[in-house]
N, C-alpha and C positions, 0 to 999 in steps of 0.2 A: 460412439464407436470407438471402443477403447481397446479390445483385444484382437489380434490377429486372427485367431480361431472363429471369431464371430464376425469377421470383416464382410461387408456387403458390397457387391459389384453390380453395377447396372451396365449392360450391354446394349449398344444402339447399333443396329445393322439391317440393312434393307433386304439383303438376300436372305431368305428363310434357311436355306440348307446350312450356310456359313453360320447364320445366328444360332442354330440348334446345336452345331459343332462347338462353337465357342462356349455355349452354356454347359454342355457336357463336359468339355474340358476343364472348366472352371468349378463346376459344382462339388467336386470331391473336396476342395479346400476352401470354398467361399460359399456365402448366400448369394444366389444370383438370381436378378430379374432382367427382362429383356423387352426391347420395343423395335418396332420396324422402322422408325423415322424420329427425327428430331422432336417434332410436336409431342409424339407419344412418350419419348424418353423424358423430356422437360416436365411433362405433367406429373410424372411419378417423383420428380426430384424435390427435395426439400433441404433445409439448412445443414442437417446432420444425419440424413436418413442413408447416404451411401458413402463408402470410404473411397470407392475407385469408380469413375465412369470409363468404360472403354467404348470408343465411338469411331465408326467409319468416318472418313472425311467426305466422301461422295454419298449424299444422301437425298432423297427426293425433297424439294423444299428447301428449307434452311440445311447448310452443311455443317461438317463437323467443327469448323472454326466458329460458326454461330454457337454450337452446342457448348464449345469451350468457354465462350464469352459469357454465355448465361450462366454456366456452372460458377465461374469465377464472381458473378455478381450475387447470385442465389445461395450458393453453397461454397463459399471461399475455402473451407477446410478440406473440401473434396479434391483428390487427386484425378487428373484427366490424362488418359493414354489415347492417341490417335492413330487410326489405322488408314492405309490407302493402298490401292493396287499399283499406285506409281511411287516407286521408291526414289523421290527426287530429293536432293540434298536441301534446295531451298524450302521445300514444303517442310522437312524436318526442323530447319532452323527457325522458319516462321512459328512452327507449332510451339517449339520451346520458349522462344523469345515471348510468345502470348500466353505463357504460363502453363504448358503442358508439362507433365511430369516426364513424359517420354513419347516415343514414336516408333509404331510396329508397320513394317512393310508386308504386304500381302504377296504370295501366299504365307499365311501365319505359320511359323514353327510352334508346334505345341511347347517345347522347352523354353524357347524364348518368350512365348506369351506368359507361361506361367511364372518365370523369373521375373519379368517386369511388372506383372500386376502384384506379385508377393511383395517385391520392393517398394511399390507405391503404397500397398497396404500398411507395410511396416512403417514407412515414413509417416503415414497418417496417424498410426498408433502411438508413434513417438512423440509426434506434435502434440497428440491429445494429452498424453501423460505429462508434458512439459507445461501445457497449458494449466493442468490440474495443479501441478507442483507451484507454478508462478501464483495461481489464485490463492493456494493455501499460504504460500509466503506473504502475499499481500495482506490476506487476513490477519496473519500473526504480526505483522509489521504495524498494522493499524491498532492492534490490542495491546502489544508489547508495552508501549510507554505508559499505559494506564494500568499496568500490573504493580502490584506493591501492597505490602501490609503494613506499611509504616502508618501511624496515627493520620499523618498528614494526607496520604493518598487515599484512606478510608474516607476522611471528610470529603475529599474531592468527589469520589464516587457517590457519597451521599447527597452531595449538592446537585449534582448531574441528575440523580433520580428525582429529586424535589423539584427542578425547575423544567425538566424535559417537556411536560404536557402543560405548562403554565405559559400563557402567551404573553411573556414579557421580554424586553430586550436584555441580553446578558452581555457584561463586559468581562473578558477574560484576561487577566493579567499575570505576568511572570517573566522571567528572564528569558533570553533567547536560547530556544532549543529544550524548553520544558514540554513542548507538545501542545501548544494552544490550539492549533487547528485540529488536531486529534479530539481534543475535548469539545471543540465546536461540533465535529462530525457525531461524536457520541451523544450530544445533546439533541442532534438532528435524528439520529437513528432510534433512540430510545423514546421519541415523542410521536405525537399523531401526525406529524408532518414527513415522516420517513419515507412514503412513497412518493413524495414530491422532490423536485431537484435540490440538491445542496450545491450552492455556487459559490466559490471562493475567490477573493481578489486581494492582492497586496496593495494597500494604497500608496506605499512608498516606492512601488516598482514601475509606475505608470507616469509619465510626464504630466506635469500639471494641466497642459493645454489639452490632452486627451482624456484626462480622468473623468470630467463631467459627461463627456459622450459615452465613455465605458460604462459608467454606472447608470445614467438616465436615458441613453440613447439620443439619436438626432434625427430631424427631418431632413429628407432630401434638399439639397441646395443650401442647407444651414451654413456651410463654409465649403472652402476650396476642398475638392476631393470627396465630399459628401454626395456621391452619385445615387445612392438608394436610402430608403429609410433604415434606421438601425433601432433595434428594440432595447438594447442596453441590459445590464446584469439585473437590474430590479425585476424587469419583464422576464428575463430568462429564469430567475428563481420563482417565479409564479408565486405559488401557495407554500412553496418551500422554505428554505433557510438561505439567507445571503450572509456570508461569513466575510467581515471586513478586517482583514488583518492589518496590523501597524496602524490602527486608526489615529494615532497620535501624529502620524506624517500627512493627515489629510489637510489640504490648504483651508485657510479661513473661509475664503469665498465658497468653498463646498460645503463647509461645515454648516452654513447658514441653510442650504439647502437640503441637506441630510436631516438637520433637526426639524425641518417642515416635514419631511417624510415621516419621521418618527412621530411626530405630534399629530399630523392631520391624515397621514396615510395617502397623500397626494403628491406629485410630481409632474414637471414638464419636461419634454425632451428639448434638447438644444435646437432652437430655430423654430419652435411650435408653441402656439398659444393655448392649445388644448390641454386641460389637465387630466392625468391619468391616475388611476388608483393602483396602489401597491398592496398586496396581500402577504408580502414575504416577511418572515421573521428576520431580524438582524440579530446576529451575534458579532461582536466586535472584540478585538483583541489588541494589545500593545505590550511592549516591554518598558515604555516610558512611565514615568511618574505624571499621570495627567493632571493631579491636583497642583503639582509644580509648574506644568505648562499652562494652567489656567492664571496661576498668579504671574507668570512671565508673559502674559498676554498672547501665548501662541495656541491656545485653545479655549473655545467658547465655554463659558461657565454653564450656560443653559444646555448645551449638548452633553457635557460631561455629566451633569445630574440626570439627563435622559437616558444616556448610555448606561449609567450605572445603577439602574433600577435592581439589578440582581448581579453583585460583583462576584467573581470567582477567581481567587488567587490560587495560582499554581506554585507548590513549593520548589525550591531548587534541589536538585539531586543531592547535594551535600546536606541537605537537612531530611533526607529520606532513609537514613540509616542503611539497613541491611538490603533495602531495595535494590541497591547497586549490584549485589550479587545476584539477586533473582534476575534483575533485567540483563545483565552480563550473560547469564546462562541462557536466556531466551534468544538473545542476539546471537550467541555462538551457534544454537540449533540452525538458526535462520542462515547464518554465513556458511556453515558447513554444507548445508543443502544447497545454497546458491552456487558456491564455488567447487562443489563435488570434492570436498576434503573431509572426510570423516575425522572427527576429534573427539577424544574420551572426555576432556573437560579442561580446567585450568588447574595448574599446579598451585601448590601452597604459597609460593612466592609470587605468583602472578595474582592470586587473591589478596594478598596483603598489598600489593601495588594498587589494585583496584580500590580497596577500601580506604587507602591512605590519600588517594588523589582527590582534590577539591572538586573537579569537574565544571569549570566555569562554563563550558559549553553544553553542560547538562546532558540530557538524554540523547541528544543528537551527537555529541561528542563521544559519548561512552559507545554508542553504535559503531560509529566510524572507527574508533580504537579497537574494538573487538574484530572487526571486519579485517583491519590492517593486521591484526595479530595472527588471525587465521592464515592469511597470505604469507606471513613472514615466518610462520613455525614450520619446523622440519619434522618433528615427532608427531606423536598422536595426543600429545598434551600441550596446552599453552602455557609457556612459562614467562617469567618476568622479562626476560630479555626481549620479548615480543612487544613489550610496552615500553621500550627504552626511549620512545619519542616523548613519552610523558615527563612533565617537569618533576623534579625531585619531590619526595612526600613532604607534606606540611608538618610543622611542629605542633605541640599541643595548643598552643596560644592561637595560632591561626585556626585550628579546629574549633576552638571555644568561640572565637568571632563569628563563626558561620551560625551559631545559635542565637544571637542577640536580636535578629529579626523575627524570632518566633515568639508566640505567646509563653509565659512562664512554664505552664504545665506541660505544653508540647516540647519545649526545649528540654524540660526535665526528662520526659520520655525519650527523647532522641539521645540525650547524653547517657542515661541508663543503658539504652540499647547498644551504643557505641562501646561503653565500659565493659559490658558483659560480653559482648563479641571479642573485644580485644583480649579478655581473660581467657575465653575459650580457646581462641587461636593459640594463645602461648600455651595452655594446657596441652593441645594436640600437638603442637611442635616438641614439646618436652618429652612426650611419650610416643612420638613418631606415629601417631593415629591409632594408638592401642586404647580403644574406649575403656577396657576393663581397669587398666593400670591408671589411666587418667581419672576415672571415677573414684579409684581408691585414693589417689592422691587428693582429690577435691573434698573426699568425704561424703559423696553422694552415691545413692544407687545407680547402677549401670543404666536401667531404663530411664532414669531422672535425666542423666546426663544426655542419653540419646534424645530425649525430648527437647532439652535445650538446644542442642545441636541442630535438630530440625528447624526449630523456630528461628535460629541465627542463620539458616541456609548454609551450614557447614557440612561437608562430606569428610569423615575420617580418612577415607582412602587417599584423599588429596594430600595428606600429611605424612604418608608412609614413605620409606625408602624406595 
């Protein structure tokens, strides 16, 4: 039910003459169906079949308030307008409090009828568009952190494709904010378990006393307050994926039980002797160095090796070269839609600031910085002043330090990308975005320079006066 011109209205009125009149008045502007009672009207109702239900309060059998309750349950997006011959204030208040869009007193005035049904249909259409926009933003938000053309991110996507349909445990490692849960979801969605549940839990966010029950469930009476059986997250995941975030924070006592589930596929609820079978695939994640935790006695070695059957390391944002600009532009598009503030893009000074920052909070920090910048910007372009909260740019030594954790060839690729981009930025600044003059200065063909700029994610217009 998206557009007002196609809005559908269901009229429920027991008096035949009035029912025909209402249908006639509304049919010029809406697609109208009618029913003589609540039973007949509700039989026509579906989750998104009607935009507006117009119902009499006084009906044979179930009344209009029963219709309203049924619509709220079966078709919560549908707006309801109630009519009655008794224009009593308490009925009007009761109707609105119960979730009705509005209230009509009989005899119904045609203009009042059309006005209220039109407004109800408009609100339904607006909500529908908002839902679609929100769904689109959520889809973009889930994909954006996996965007990237850097060698590191191409490697991550390759590994996701290789392991998605292989039934092994995956250990995702990486700094805070690199998108570990999004990678786990991508593995789930790309594999044969995609139609089954994806269940996520942060092992460090739940008190130790409750975590065992949360993971494995408990039997009624197992402890004080256990008034009913509880299935637990392994049961909830079923044949899907259970994502155990911050697995490094799992208490040692539970590490033993998790290792048993991974090894034998069985577990017991708290307070229950019966063994249950788990079909869930486990994807775990941590920002800790688990090998170091094993040496320190904080993490079991057998669990470490069992979790690490397929390790997948996420690169920090500072090692992803020009992916910073690609991600920033994706987040800018999302933020402008979310906040209703259209922006043309980033100014040259803002792009330089984004590239020079180390992003210790990684992709999450970048997203928040861009959202804050959109709210702080007054013009149609985001300038460097909108990123004033970021620390001062790092020097070359610090930038080089970010490469030492990478393999040699990958570090060289990232270093070359950084150097080439810095050169192109300086070239554009010198010639104020004039590609023809910049190409002449560089001694390359204009099209060749355009190709290099596209690869680096640079827009000449960002550097014009």
